[in-house]
C-alpha positions in Angstrom: 16.8 41.6 -30.1 14.2 40.3 -27.7 14.4 39.6 -22.9 12.3 38.1 -20.9 13.0 38.1 -17.4 12.2 34.9 -15.6 12.7 36.7 -12.1 14.8 39.4 -10.9 13.3 41.8 -12.9 10.3 43.6 -10.4 11.8 41.8 -7.3 15.3 41.1 -5.7 15.7 37.4 -6.0 15.6 34.8 -8.6 17.7 36.6 -11.2 17.1 35.0 -14.4 17.1 36.8 -17.7 16.8 35.2 -21.6 18.2 37.3 -24.2 17.5 36.3 -27.7 20.1 38.4 -29.9 21.5 37.6 -33.4 19.4 34.5 -33.4 21.1 32.8 -30.1 19.4 32.1 -27.1 21.4 33.0 -23.7 20.6 33.1 -19.9 21.9 35.3 -17.6 22.1 34.1 -14.5 19.6 31.8 -12.5 18.9 32.7 -9.1 16.2 31.8 -6.5 14.1 34.0 -4.3 15.7 34.3 -0.7 13.2 34.1 2.4 10.2 32.5 0.6 8.4 29.0 0.7 10.4 26.6 -1.8 7.5 26.5 -4.2 7.9 30.1 -5.2 11.6 30.1 -4.8 12.4 29.2 -8.4 12.5 31.5 -11.3 9.5 31.0 -13.9 11.4 29.1 -16.3 9.3 27.8 -18.9 8.8 24.6 -21.0 12.2 24.9 -22.3 11.7 21.8 -24.6 8.4 23.8 -26.4 10.2 27.2 -26.2 13.7 26.1 -27.1 16.5 25.9 -24.9 19.5 28.3 -24.7 22.4 28.0 -26.1 24.5 29.2 -23.3 24.5 30.4 -19.6 26.2 33.5 -18.7 26.8 34.2 -14.8 27.7 37.5 -13.2 28.5 36.6 -10.0 27.8 33.9 -7.4 25.6 35.2 -4.9 22.4 32.1 -4.6 20.0 34.6 -5.8 21.7 34.9 -9.3 22.7 30.9 -9.1 20.8 28.9 -6.7 18.8 27.5 -9.8 21.8 26.2 -11.5 21.3 22.7 -10.3 17.3 22.5 -11.2 18.2 23.7 -14.6 20.7 20.5 -15.0 17.8 18.7 -14.8 15.8 20.4 -17.5 17.9 20.7 -20.1 21.7 21.1 -19.1 23.1 18.3 -21.0 25.4 19.9 -23.8 25.0 23.8 -22.6 27.7 25.5 -21.3 28.0 27.5 -18.8 30.6 30.7 -18.5 31.8 32.4 -15.5 35.2 33.8 -13.6 37.1 31.4 -11.7 36.7 33.0 -8.6 32.5 32.9 -9.1 33.2 29.0 -10.1 34.9 28.4 -7.0 32.3 30.4 -4.8 29.1 28.9 -6.5 30.5 25.4 -5.8 30.6 26.4 -2.2 27.3 27.7 -1.8 25.8 25.2 -3.9 26.7 22.2 -1.9 25.8 24.2 1.1 22.1 24.7 -0.3 21.7 20.7 -1.1 23.1 19.8 2.6 20.4 22.1 3.8 18.1 20.9 1.6 18.6 17.0 2.7 18.2 18.2 6.5 14.9 20.0 5.8 13.9 17.0 3.5 14.8 14.8 6.9 13.4 17.3 9.6 10.0 18.3 7.8 9.7 15.8 4.8 10.1 18.8 2.4 11.2 17.6 -1.1 14.8 18.9 -1.5 14.7 21.6 -4.4 17.8 20.0 -5.6 20.4 17.0 -4.4 24.2 16.7 -4.0 24.0 14.9 -7.4 22.1 17.6 -8.9 25.2 19.8 -7.9 28.0 17.7 -9.3 25.9 17.4 -12.5 25.4 21.0 -12.9 29.2 21.6 -11.6 30.4 19.2 -14.8 28.5 21.5 -17.1 30.6 24.8 -15.7 34.1 24.3 -17.9 34.1 27.4 -19.3 36.2 30.3 -17.3 36.6 33.3 -18.7 39.5 36.2 -18.3 38.4 39.4 -17.0 38.4 41.8 -20.2 39.2 39.6 -22.7 36.5 38.6 -25.5 35.2 35.1 -25.6 32.9 33.5 -28.4 29.6 32.4 -27.0 28.3 31.5 -30.4 28.7 31.9 -34.1 28.8 35.8 -34.4 28.3 36.7 -30.5 31.2 37.5 -27.8 31.2 38.5 -24.5 33.4 40.1 -21.8 33.6 40.2 -18.2 34.2 43.4 -16.2 35.0 43.6 -12.8 31.8 45.2 -11.1 33.0 45.2 -7.3 30.3 43.5 -5.1 32.0 40.7 -4.0 35.3 38.7 -5.5 34.8 37.5 -9.1 31.7 39.3 -9.7 31.8 41.1 -13.1 29.2 43.0 -15.5 29.0 41.2 -19.2 29.0 43.2 -22.2 27.6 41.0 -24.9 28.7 41.7 -28.7 26.4 40.9 -31.7 26.7 41.5 -35.1 24.7 44.3 -35.5 23.5 44.6 -31.3 25.3 45.0 -28.0 24.1 44.5 -24.7 25.5 45.1 -21.0 24.1 43.3 -18.0 25.8 44.6 -14.8 24.5 42.4 -12.3 25.0 43.5 -9.1 27.7 46.4 -9.1 29.8 48.3 -5.9 31.2 51.8 -7.2 33.0 51.9 -3.9 36.0 50.0 -3.4 35.9 47.9 -0.1 38.5 46.4 2.2 38.6 42.9 0.0 38.2 43.9 -3.8 38.1 47.0 -5.6 35.0 49.2 -7.3 33.7 48.7 -10.8 35.2 49.7 -13.5 33.3 50.9 -16.9 36.1 51.0 -19.9 35.3 52.9 -22.9 34.5 50.2 -25.3 31.6 49.0 -23.3 29.5 52.5 -23.5 26.6 53.3 -25.6 25.2 49.6 -26.2 21.6 49.2 -27.3 20.6 48.1 -24.0 22.0 48.0 -20.3 20.1 45.7 -17.5 21.3 47.2 -14.4 20.3 46.6 -10.2 18.2 49.3 -8.6 18.7 47.8 -5.1 19.2 51.2 -3.9 17.8 53.4 -6.1 15.9 55.5 -3.6 18.8 56.1 -1.0 22.1 57.0 -0.7 24.5 55.7 1.6 24.7 58.9 3.3 26.6 57.6 6.2 30.5 56.8 4.8 31.8 53.4 4.8 34.4 54.9 6.7 32.4 56.2 9.5 30.3 52.9 9.5 33.7 50.6 9.8 34.9 52.9 12.7 30.9 52.6 14.2 30.8 49.2 14.2 34.6 48.0 15.5 34.0 50.9 18.6 30.7 48.9 19.5 31.9 45.9 19.1 34.7 46.4 21.5 32.6 48.4 24.0 30.1 45.5 24.5 32.9 43.0 24.8 35.0 45.1 27.4 32.1 45.8 29.5 31.3 42.3 29.7 29.1 41.1 26.6 29.4 38.9 23.6 28.5 40.0 20.0 26.9 38.1 17.4 27.7 39.7 13.8 25.4 36.9 11.2 26.9 38.1 8.0 27.2 36.8 4.3 29.2 34.0 4.0 30.7 35.7 0.7 31.8 39.6 1.0 30.5 41.0 4.2 32.1 38.6 6.5 35.5 39.1 4.7 35.0 43.1 4.9 33.9 42.1 8.8 36.4 40.3 9.9 39.0 42.7 8.2 37.5 45.8 10.0 37.9 44.3 13.2 41.5 42.8 12.6 42.7 46.0 11.2 41.0 48.5 14.4 43.2 45.9 16.4 46.5 46.2 14.4 46.0 50.2 14.8 45.0 49.6 18.3 42.0 51.5 17.8 40.3 48.9 19.7 41.7 46.5 22.3 42.1 43.0 21.2 39.7 40.3 22.2 38.6 37.0 20.6 37.1 36.7 17.5 35.6 33.5 16.3 34.9 32.5 12.7 32.0 29.7 12.0 29.9 28.5 9.6 30.7 28.6 5.8 32.7 31.9 6.1 35.7 29.3 6.6 35.6 28.2 3.1 34.9 31.5 1.4 38.0 33.1 3.4 40.0 30.6 1.9 38.7 31.1 -1.6 39.3 35.0 -1.2 43.2 33.9 -0.6 43.6 31.8 -3.5 42.5 34.9 -5.6 45.1 37.2 -4.2 45.4 39.4 -7.5 41.9 40.1 -7.9 41.9 41.9 -4.2 42.7 45.2 -2.9 46.1 46.3 -2.9 47.0 46.5 0.9 45.7 42.9 0.8 48.0 42.0 -1.9 50.9 43.9 0.1 49.9 41.4 3.1 49.9 38.4 0.8 53.3 39.0 -0.5 54.5 39.6 3.2 53.5 36.1 3.9 51.1 37.3 6.1 47.3 35.7 6.9 45.0 37.6 5.4 42.2 37.0 7.5 43.4 35.5 10.8 45.4 36.6 13.8 46.2 35.7 17.3 43.2 37.1 18.5 41.1 36.3 15.4 40.6 32.4 14.7 38.4 29.7 13.1 36.3 27.5 14.9 37.5 24.4 13.8 34.9 21.7 15.5 31.3 21.4 17.1 33.0 20.7 20.3 34.6 24.2 20.8 31.2 25.7 20.4 29.9 24.9 24.0 33.7 26.5 25.8 33.2 29.2 23.9 29.6 30.0 24.5 30.2 29.5 28.4 33.7 31.2 28.2 34.6 34.9 28.2 33.4 37.6 26.3 33.9 37.8 22.6 32.5 38.3 19.1 31.5 35.7 16.7 31.3 36.2 12.9 29.0 33.4 11.8 26.8 33.2 8.4 24.3 32.7 7.7 23.7 37.0 7.3 19.9 36.4 7.6 20.1 34.2 10.2 18.3 31.2 8.1 19.8 28.2 9.9 23.6 28.2 9.4 25.8 28.6 13.0 24.6 32.1 13.2 21.0 30.8 14.2 23.1 28.4 16.4 24.8 31.1 18.4 21.8 33.9 18.6 19.6 31.2 20.6 21.9 31.5 23.4 22.9 35.5 23.2 19.6 37.1 22.3 18.1 36.7 25.7 20.9 38.5 27.5 20.7 42.3 27.6 24.5 42.9 27.8 24.9 41.3 24.5 24.8 42.5 20.8 23.5 41.0 17.1 25.0 43.1 14.8 23.2 43.1 11.2 25.2 44.5 8.7 23.3 43.5 5.2 19.8 43.1 3.6 17.4 41.2 5.8 14.6 39.5 3.0 11.4 39.5 4.4 10.1 36.0 5.8 13.6 35.3 7.4 14.9 35.5 10.6 16.7 38.2 10.2 13.9 40.7 9.4 11.7 39.4 11.9 14.7 40.4 14.3 15.1 43.7 12.4 11.4 44.6 13.2 10.9 43.8 16.6 10.7 46.9 18.9 13.2 48.6 20.2 13.9 50.8 23.4 17.4 52.4 23.1 18.2 49.6 20.5 17.6 47.2 22.9 15.0 44.7 21.1 12.1 43.2 23.2 9.7 40.8 22.2 9.1 36.9 21.5 11.2 36.1 17.9 11.0 33.2 15.9 13.8 31.9 14.7 12.6 28.3 12.9 9.5 26.7 12.9 10.5 24.9 16.5 12.3 27.8 18.1 11.6 30.8 19.7 13.8 33.1 22.1 12.6 36.3 24.3 15.0 38.9 22.9 16.5 41.6 25.1 20.0 42.6 23.9 20.9 45.0 21.7 20.2 45.2 18.4 22.0 47.2 15.8 22.2 47.8 11.8 25.5 48.7 9.7 25.6 50.1 6.6 28.1 48.2 4.9 26.1 47.6 1.6 28.3 46.3 -1.4 25.7 47.6 -3.8 25.8 51.1 -5.7 23.5 53.9 -4.3 21.5 56.0 -6.1 23.6 58.7 -7.1 26.4 56.0 -8.1 24.0 53.9 -10.1 22.7 57.2 -11.7 26.2 58.4 -12.7 26.9 54.7 -14.2 23.3 55.1 -16.3 24.9 58.9 -17.3 28.3 57.3 -18.2 27.3 54.1 -20.4 24.3 56.4 -22.3 22.8 53.1 -23.2 20.0 53.6 -25.5 17.6 51.5 -24.0 18.0 50.8 -20.1 16.0 48.4 -17.8 15.7 48.9 -14.1 15.5 45.5 -12.1 16.5 43.7 -9.2 15.2 46.4 -6.9 11.2 47.2 -5.0 9.0 49.0 -6.7 10.3 52.5 -4.7 13.5 52.3 -5.4 13.3 51.2 -9.2 10.5 54.0 -9.6 12.9 56.9 -8.2 15.6 55.6 -10.4 13.3 55.7 -13.3 12.7 59.0 -12.1 16.4 60.2 -11.7 17.3 58.6 -15.4 14.5 60.6 -17.1 15.2 63.9 -15.6 19.1 63.4 -16.1 19.6 61.4 -19.3 16.7 62.5 -21.4 18.1 60.6 -24.4 17.9 56.9 -22.4 14.7 55.3 -23.0 14.3 53.7 -19.3 11.9 51.1 -18.8 10.6 48.9 -15.6 10.1 45.4 -16.9 8.0 43.2 -15.1 8.5 39.2 -15.0 7.0 37.0 -17.7 6.6 39.8 -20.1 8.9 39.8 -23.4 10.9 42.7 -24.3 11.6 43.4 -28.2 14.3 46.0 -28.7 14.6 46.7 -32.4 16.6 49.4 -34.5 14.6 51.5 -36.7 15.6 52.5 -40.4 13.3 56.0 -39.9 10.6 57.0 -42.0 12.5 60.1 -43.2 13.8 58.9 -46.2 16.6 61.9 -45.8 14.0 64.5 -45.3 14.6 67.3 -42.9 12.5 67.3 -39.6 9.8 69.7 -39.1 6.9 70.2 -37.1 4.7 69.5 -40.2 6.2 66.1 -40.7 5.0 65.1 -37.1 1.9 64.0 -38.6 3.6 61.3 -40.6 4.8 59.9 -37.1 1.4 59.9 -35.8 0.3 58.0 -38.5 3.3 55.3 -38.3 2.2 55.2 -34.9 -1.3 54.4 -35.0 0.0 51.6 -37.6 1.6 50.0 -34.8 -1.3 49.7 -32.6 0.4 50.7 -29.6 -1.2 52.8 -26.7 1.9 54.0 -25.3 3.4 56.0 -23.9 6.4 56.5 -25.9 9.4 57.5 -25.0 10.7 60.6 -27.0 13.6 58.7 -28.1 11.6 56.3 -29.7 9.6 59.0 -31.6 12.6 60.4 -32.7 14.0 57.3 -33.6 11.2 56.6 -36.0 11.5 59.4 -37.9 15.4 59.6 -38.3 16.6 55.7 -37.6 18.3 54.5 -34.3 21.6 55.0 -35.8 21.0 58.6 -36.6 20.2 59.4 -32.8 22.3 62.0 -30.5 20.9 64.2 -27.5 20.5 67.3 -29.9 18.3 65.0 -32.4 16.4 64.4 -29.8 16.2 67.7 -28.3 15.3 69.1 -31.5 12.7 66.1 -32.2 11.3 67.3 -29.1 10.9 71.0 -29.8 9.0 70.2 -32.9 6.5 67.7 -30.8 5.7 70.8 -28.6 5.2 73.0 -31.6 2.9 70.8 -33.3 0.9 69.1 -30.4 -2.2 68.2 -32.0 -0.9 64.9 -32.4 1.0 63.8 -29.5 0.7 65.1 -25.6 3.2 65.1 -23.2 3.2 63.2 -20.0 5.9 62.8 -17.1 9.2 63.0 -17.9 10.2 61.8 -21.6 6.9 60.2 -22.3 4.5 61.3 -24.6 0.6 59.9 -25.6 -0.8 59.9 -28.6 -4.0 61.7 -28.9 -7.0 60.5 -30.4 -7.9 62.0 -33.7 -10.5 64.9 -34.1 
């Protein structure tokens, strides 16, 4: 088995991993980088005509950092290659890609930028995507390869993918949320997906915990929004169209229903409106409370107080009207309707911009987040786009409503699954590094790695050189001789060294601990490094 990360390994964005297993090539996800210039947005795709085309594409979920490069791939090699995904992921991806194509066209007209992809590219790519998959059921992909999609929380349709070959298995987690949200339940980890040969998991929040409970944050958001509106101000909540917007709307809706805050106008604008409909189309995948509402015939997201902005003509009257709250995409204020509302609201001290999600560097949302603040009032010139800057005077507050698992939840996932090898991806250096240390401490049998984009990572099963002989400290010299023939400098994970002697299939936590004891007794050949790593000593 061999892995190569075209993007998303040592970064957040452009997730795309090529897996070679049982003679089959599978591409998992094809995203773009968020908030960067167009030249660097795509993953580092090779010349597929020379290196070999993937046999299939498997998608974990619809977010653009996992799907945004699909129309580009179609131009490279898509003809005849099937794309596998959950039905909800297919529906949401269509909306996101079509919106991306429109934005590309606007940039071409306004700035002369060549488009990353066009509407025709989107339609061509979507035409290839005809392999919807059922949850949990094994799906034949190629000869000797099956895959199962496991609900991952995060957003509607998101899934971990368990890939089973004849002799090897992989768990690709994509993005996961252990905690149930207002819209969807948290991830599930069935027993049959445990102990794979390889697991690749995100590490977005690998260095931090969600210290404040989701319940506390939802209460704080609702109360802060209500306070601003009742005091005569206006609130903008720029939110990701998929997932976060639906959470925010439900937070305000339920707080009003429970009389925890007074009713006030809440307007929903941008792509959020289309995504709300998709969520309503997949009621059986939503939380039990939303399923009960749907059975009673209630609208999931709207009410007398909460409604869509149905036309551009409404916007002027809303902006000049009485106090209100707007929930609009994009979540990072990169174009979209949230950018339009921000131009009007940011310069008034009575108003609030409530940030509820990750803000990538290079985006207007990140620039707003970084402005100096005095008592939560931001001050300074804010560049919304190349042509527009605003003098910011309003409140800018952040709320932790993440749909990603935190460090403790990711560690618990690794501990529960117990893969032979674990690759930590989709995070910055600090987040991945801290999670790596935690995994090494808590899961000594797991060979944790921090991969980089572009590097090949072979994963081999070993037969073992013991030939049935028992291990003791006087056998360590044989392991050292074998390692020298490998011509690798190391470091070597304790598990890898134990596999060299015992073979992969014989490895247990007890076996690894015993081998470690032998290494430490006979320390002339290997020197201990940090965690569970060892270095080969130079011969004297």
